[in-house]
N, C-alpha and C positions, 0 to 999 in steps of 0.2 A: 462952528467949532474951529479951533486952530488946527490946521493940517500940519502933520509932521514933515520934516524934510526927508525927501526920498533917500538921501545919502545916509541918514541916521536911523531910519525906521523901515519897516517892511509892511506890506499890505495886511498881513495877519494882525499886527499890532493895531492898525487902524480899525479893523473890525472889532477888536476888543475894547477900543475907546468909544465905540458907538453906543448909544443908549436905546435899547438894551444891547449888551454885548452879544455877538454872534456865537452860537454854540459850535464847538469843533469836535471832530472825530478823528481818530487815527485809523486809516484804512490802508489796504494793500494796493499794490500796483494794479492788480486785476480788477478790483472794485473801482478804482479811479477810472480806469479805461471804460468800465461798464457804465458808469454814470455819464460820462461824456457821450458815449454812443446813444444812450437813452435820450439825452437832451436834443441831440441832432435829429434823431428819429421823430421826436415830438415836434420839432419845428417843421420838419418836412410833412408829417402827417396832418398837422393843423394848418399848413400852408401859411405860416406866419412870415410876413415880410419884415425883416429885422436888420439892424446894423449889429455887426459882430466884432468884438475885440477879442483876439485869440492869441494866447501864448501857452502852447502845450508842446510836449516832446514828440508828438505825432500829429499828422494832419490828414490822415486818410478820410476820416469822417467829415472834416471840413471840406475836402474836395468833393465828397458826395453831395453835401449841402449846396456847394457852388454849382455842381452840375444840374441840380434841380432848378436853378435860376430863381430861388426865393429870396436870397439875401440881397439887400439893396447896397450894402457896403460891408467889406471885410477888411479889418485892420489886423495884419499878422505881425506880431511883435516877437523879437528875439534879441539876445545879447551875443549871438554867435553868427559870424558872417557865413560860416560853412552851412549852418542850418538855413540861412536865408537863401543860399545858392540852391540847396536841395528843394526848398519851397518854390523858388522861381522855376526850377526845372519841372517840377510836378504840375504847376499851374500854367506854364508857358504863357507869359504875359505878352499876348499879341492882341490885335484888334479882333474881337469875336462878336459878330453881329447878333448871334442868337442868345447872348448873355447880357443882361442889364446890370449885372453885379460889377461894382468897381472894387478892385483889390489893391490895397495899399500896404506894402511891406514897410515896417518901421524897425529901426535898429535902436536898441536901448543901450545906455551906458554900461559897458562890461563890468565896471566897478560897482554898479548899483546892486543893492541887496535883493532886487527883483530877480537876480540871476537864478536863485533857487526857488522862485515862486512861479506858479503857473495859474493862469486864469482863463475863464471863458465867460464873456459878458454879452448878454443879449439885450438889445434895446429896441422896443417897439411900442406903439400906443396901446396894444392889447396886453403886452406881457414884457416884463423885464426880469432878468435873472443874473446872478453872479455865482459862478463856481470858482472857488479859490483853493489852491493846494500848495502847501509848503513842504518841500522834500526834507525828510528827517534823516534818511540814510543814503549813502552813495553805493553803487554796485562796486564789487571788488575788481581791481584792475590787474591783480597779479595773476600769474599763469600757474600757480600751484593748484593742487587738487583739494585744497581746503574748502570747506563748505562756504558758499557765498551767502552773505547776509542779504535777505530780500529787501527791496526798496519799500519804504513805508512813507505815508504822507499825513500831514495834519490838514484836514479837509473842512471847508466851510461852504455853506450855500446860503444865499440871501435873495429875497425878493423886494428889498427896501430900496426905492428909487434914490433917496437921499444918500444912503451908504454907497450905492453904486456910483453916483456922481462924485462922491469924495474919493473913491478908489480911482476913478478915471483921472481926477486932478493930479493925484500922485504919480500915476503912470506917465502922464504927459510931461511931468517934470524930469523924467528919466530919458526922454526921447532925444536922440542926437539929431539936431536940426541941420538939414542940408538944403540945397537949392530945390531938391525934388520933394521936400516935405510939404504936404498940402497945408494951406492956411487954416482950413477948418479943424485940423488936428490940434492946432495951437490955440484955437479960440475957446471960449467958455461954453460954446454950444456943443454938447457931446453927441448929439444925435440929430438925424433928420426928422425924427418924430418927437412928439410930446410923450413923456413917459406916463404910464397909468398911475392914477392916484390911489386906486384900490385894487386889491388882488381879485382876479377873476377865478372864482371857485371851480368853475367847469374846466378851465385850462389847467389849474393846479391838479385837479383830479385826473385829467388826461395825462399830465406829466407823470403822476404817480403810477398810473396804469402802464405807461410806456416803460417806466423803470422796472415794474414787475415783469413785463414781457421780456425785457432785456435780460433780467436775472434768470428767467426760465430758459431763454435761449443759451445763455452762458452755461447753465447747469447741464443742458442737453449736449452742448459741445464738449464739455468736460467729460460727460459720460461716454460719448463716442470716442474721445481720445483715450479714456481709460480702457474701454472695451477693446479698442484697436491695439493698445499696448499689451493687454493680456493675450490677445490672439497672436501678436508678434512673438511674445515670450513663449507661448505654447508651441508655435511652429519652430522657433529656435531650439527649444528644449527637445522637441521631437527629432529634429535633424541631428542634434548632438548625441542623443540617445542611440539613434540608429547607426550613426557613424561609429560610435564606440562599440555597439553590438557587432557590427560587421568586422571591425578590427579584431575584437576578441574571438569571434567565430573563426576567422582565418587562422588564428593562432591555435585555437582549440582543435581544429581538424587536421592541421599540418603534421603534428607529431604522430597521432594514430595512423594516418595514411602512410607515413614513413615506416612505422613499425609493421604495418600490414604488408607493404611492398617487400620489406626485408624478410618477413616470415614466408611469404610466397616464394621468394627467390631461393631461400634455404630449403623449402620443401621440395623444390625441383632438383636439389643437389643429390646426386647418387650416393654421396658419402654420408648423408644424414642417417643416423640410426633411428630405431623405432622410438626410443625415449625422447630423442631430440625432435622427431617429427610430431610427437604428441604435444611437446612443449610449444611448438610453433602453432599447432592447431588450437591449443588453449589460448595462446596469445591472440590469434585471429578472432576467436569467440569473444574474448573480453573486449577487444577493440570494437567489434561489431555491436556488442551490447552497449558499449559506451556511446557510440554514434547514434544508436537507436534512442537512447535517453536524450541526447542533444536534440534530435529531430522532434521527439515528443514534446520537449520543453519549448522549442521554437513554435510548434503548432499551437501550444497553449497560449503563448504570447500573442500570436497572430489572431487567435480566436477572440481573445479579450480586446484586442485593438479594434476588431470589427464591430464591437458592441458600443460604438460611440453614440448610437442613438439613445442609449440608456443614461448618458450623462445628463445631469440635472434632476434625476429621480431622487427621491428621498426615502428614508426609512427610519424606524425607531429601533434603537439598539436592544431594548427590552424584548422585542419580538424576534431578534436574531441570535444574540449571543448565547442564551440558555440552550437553544437547540443544537448549536455547533459544539459547545462544550460537552453536552450529554452524549454526543456521538463518539467522543474520544474517551469518555470515562471508562468503558469496558476495557479498552486497550491499555489505559493507564493502570487499571487494577491488575491486569495480567502481569505488568512489569513491576508491580508493587509501588506505584506512584499515586499519591493522592492528588485529586484535581477538583477545583471548585471555582466559583465566580461570584461577583457582586455587581449587580446592575440596578441602580436606583430607578424607581418609577418616575415617569414624567421628565426624563432627560430631554433636552432639546432635540428636535429632529435634525438629522445630519444629511448632507448632500453627498450621496455615493450610491451607485448601483448595488443592489443586494448581492448579485452574483460576484461582483468585484470584492466587496467586503468579506463575503464568505470565503473567497479564495485567499485573501490577505490573511485572515485569521487561521485558516487551515494550514497554510504554508508555515506560519510562525509556530503553531502548535506542533506540527510535525517535527520541526527542529528541536523544540523543547523536549518532546518525548524521546527523541533520538539521543540527546546528550544529557538527559537526567537519569542518574542511576536509581536502582531500586531503593525505596525508602525516602525518595525525594518528594518534592511538592511542586505543583504548577497551579498558579492562581491567576484568574482573569478578572480585572476590575475596570469599570467604566465610571467616569465622573465628568461633571461640567467644570471647565476652567476658562475663565476670561471669555473670549469670543469663539471658543471651540469646545469639542468634546474629546477627551482623551481616553484611550483604552490601553491599559498596561497588561502585558503578559509576562509574568515573573516566574522564573524557575530556579531550582536549587541545583542546577546541573554543573557541568565541568567548567563552564565559563568560557570566555573568549579572550585571548591575549590582546593587550592594548594595541599592539602593532597590527592586528588583523581587523580591528573594528571598522576602520575606514575602507577595507577591501571587501567586506562580506556582501555588499550590494552590487559589486561588479559582476557582470555576466560571466558565467562559467568558472567563477572562483570557487574553489573548494578549500576549506580550512585544513590545518595540519592534521586534525583528527578525523578527517572525512575520507572515506574510501572513494577513490576517483571513479569507480564503477557503480557506486551506490546512488548517484544522482547526477543530473546534468549541470548543477551549479547555477540554476536559473530561478530557484524558488524565491529567494530574497530579492533578486532582480525584478521579478514580476511584482512583488509586494511594493517595492519602491516606485516602479513604473505606474502601477494602478493608482497609488496614492497621489502621485504628482498630477495625474490626469484629472482627478476630481478635486484638486486644490488642497490636498492634505500633505502630511509629511510623516516621517518616522525617525525616532531617536533610539539609540542603543546605549545602555550602560552595563558593564560586566566586570566581574572579578574572577580570576582563575580559582577553581575549586569552591567557589561560593555561589555562583549562579549568574543569570543574565536577565535583564528587563528590557523588553521591547515596548516603546511607547508610540502608539498609533495616534496621530492627530488628525481629526476630521473637522471640516468646516460645518458650522450649523446653518440652518435655514432661518434667517432673521425674521421673516414674515410670520413663520409658524410660531416662533418664540414669542413675538409680540401678541399674537392672537391668544396664546395660552395665558 
């Protein structure tokens, strides 16, 4: 066949002119790296003595193959002198008696269209292979916060000796010839070995198995990275929560302590009248009650935090919600409030400790009962949505001002309509905290004088869902 000029064509075009044309795939940068690792591991595992032509953006695996001493000849190609310097520094071209491998760096014409193509060619009597990739996208070089487009490649693999020889011919046309360029590189003899005439099915099967192994390793590594990221996020969120809690706690106790000190000082005043002394005593009582609520709330929070061993436990909402709602129905009837629920059967199993979800629902229902007047209605509904289960608690109460919605989960925050001595202001803080610990979330929508809806979002257990 007539070989195209390297200045006017690229290796990809050459593979498409071959009969039959090579099939191509668009792959990610991760997959590209994964395939090269698998091929190197295959060469090492099968102890294949081979000549390697290599032009890739990374050469860590090539260095590993070199260290094994299996390659007879390595030709490292690049169009960038800086890359060649990095390569030379990594391999330290010195006389090395325990290595039989000869390494030859080759510089290609910078104007050549091979600049955006990468290849890995293996030549041996038992096995020959070509991995060819053409870069489709370039990484973003700007320093903005815009989303960077990932690198993708048009990828081709081939085990055809004739095509591989044709590819080598085009590569040689792009080599910058110097006094140090070996004569064998410019000759028609591409390899120290005779290339195989037929594919070795056992070797191809071994290569496939190596690719599968490499894919499994990459998946395991990705899982470890994902798990580590989740742990780091959990620790970061935990530190931020505790920092915020301590900050709010210091503010929460500073004013009552000041009031109590003032009241005690005035009680010791000889000029204080009986009515004034009683007023100061009432103030001390209120502040003591308030601090007692704060301590109780903090102890509840600590108690739930110590139940980390329950994380990962699962439950069915149809077994829990009816019982919780039924315990509140007598109190609702006393206040003239109707209360009901809807929980479909066979909802997906959710991941949340039962004691946590019980506390979450109780805290929300307590709020709904507190702020819903007689004649109102509270309704609990559970349903499956996308990859989670949602529980909505809707009331027809007084509602929450839009300016307060972002504050109601803050520790020790009490709304405008809340008596400072009626609660510690930690109920919804505990709700938010427990949901975040089990991978859930909570949303709030409300309109003044119309009511409020809390939406509890719980992660489902996928394995259970698939089994059902």
